[in-house]
N, C-alpha and C positions, 0 to 999 in steps of 0.2 A: 430266236431273233436277237441280234446283238443290240446293245445300247450304244448310241452314238450321240455325242453332244447333249446328253440328258434326255434323249428321246428313244423310245423303242417303237420303231415304225413311226406312226404319226402321233403317238401318245407320249406326253411328257412323263418322265420318271423322276420321282423324288430323289434328291441327292442322298447318298448313303450317310448315315450319321455315325459319328465316332464318339464313343464314351470318353468324356474328359472330366477331370476333377473340376469342381466349381472353383472359379477364381477367388482367391483370397482378397479381401479389401486391402487397398494400399493404405498403409499407415501414414497419414499426412501430418501427424503431430510432430512438432519439432522436438528433437531430443537434444539435450544440452549435456555436455560432459562437464564434470566437476572443474576441470582446468579453465574452461571458458567462463564459468560462473566466478571462479576465484579471480581471474584477470579482471572481470567486470567490477567486482567489489573492490579490488585494489585500486582500479582506476577511479572509481567513485570516491574512495577515501582520499586519494591525492587531490582530486578536483575540489572536494569539500574543504580540505585543509587549506588549499590555495584561496578558495572563495572566502572562507572564514577569516583568514589572515588579511586579505585585501579589504574586506568589509570593515574589519576592526581598525585598520590603518586609515581608511577613508572616513568612517563615521563614528568610530569609537566602540562599536559593538555590532555584531551581526545578529545576535539573539538566538543562534542555532549552533549546535555542534554534535558530532557523533564519532565514535571510535569503536573498533572491535573490542569485544570483551575478552581479555586475556589473550589466549592463543587461538581463539575460534573466530575466523573471519565471517562465519555465518550468523553470529550473534553479536549485536552491537548495542551499546548504550548511547542514548542521545539525550540532549537537553534542548529545551526551547524556553525563551524568555516570554513572559506575558506581554502582549502588545501594549504600546503606549495608549493612553486615553481609554483603557478598558478596565474592568474590575480586576483583571489579571496582571495589570502593570506591576512590575517589581517582583513578580514571583517567577522562580525558575522551576520548571517541570522536568522530571526525569522520565525517559521512555525506554522501553526495550524494543529492539527490532530483531526479528528472527527471519532469516532469508531461506526460502525453500531451495531444494536442489535444482529446480527448473526456473530459478530467477534468471533473467528479468521477465520471463513469459508469465510468471505468476507473481503477485505482490507479496511483500514480506508481511508478517504478522507484527503489528505495532500496538503496544499497550502503554498506557500511563502507569508508571511505577509510583509517582507522586499522586496523592489524592487530588482529584479535580472535580469540583462540582460544576457540571456543564451539561447542557441539554443533549449533547451528542457523545457523552462519555458515561458509561455505567459505573456501578460501584466497584467493579472488578478491574477497571481501567481500559476496557474494550472501547474502541472508537468507531463511531458510525461516520464514515467519510467515503464518498463514492469512489475516489481514486484508489482506495484500498480494497475495493470490492469489484463491482461490476463495471466501473469506468477505468480500470487499470490499463495502462499502456506500457509496453517495454521501453518507451522513450522516457518514462519517469525515472528519477533516481532518488537517492537518499535526501539530497538537498531539496528537491521538489516536495517530497513527502513531509519533511520537517517544516518547510515554509507553509505548506497547505494546512498542516495541523495548527501552526502558529496563527494563521489567518482564521481558521475555524474557531479559535478561542474567542475572538472578538465578533465574529459573524456566524453564529450557529445556525443550523437548519432546524428551527423549532417545529416545523411541520413533520419532521421524522425523528423524534427524540428517542434516545435510549434512556434518558432520565426525565420522566414526565414532570417531576417536581421542579427541576431546574428550568424546564421549558416554560412552565406556568409562571415562574417568578421572573423570567428573563425580561419581560416588558416593563417591570418595575425595578430599575437598576439599583435604587436605594435599598429595597428589600433584598435584592439579589446579593448586593455587596455585604449586607449584614449576615446573610446565610453563609457566604464564603468565609467571612471572618470568624463566624461561630464555629464552623466545621474545621478550619485549617490554620487559624492563627493561634499561637500559644497565648494563654492569658498573661496579662501584664502583671509584673510583680510589684 
């Protein structure tokens, strides 16, 4: 008896199966070529230079700066000034910024090179800041990062400290200031 329209007589017949290779999952991760990362970092450098120059002309100082280290656009050195009316006022902090090959989809690694006694900075200079970890967005740039770290200096997250001693002292600013001076200010001659 012949099979017609999936029936052999009045009985339905299963459609023949063909062996096919299982489908490979589609890779949905964005791939970034080095040239696009290079262009992004060059653009951020120019924007930061313009922003810094404009801030300096308007208010006397922006308090942040960053530039590539030697000939490597993926490694930058940055500086931030301690915010006014905080124990960090008048102190300049040096930072290192290391950009991954998939920047801006992944955040750079940022560390303090200058010692910083702070609830959200450990003794190695690592920084606990949400935008450098789980709250990262490709919309952030170097300027945003530096301004966020500068803001963090005066407004730490003491409920999530990397340095528990600094977090405990933070509520007593007089004692905190003494500790900062003890650790980082050279003795008077």
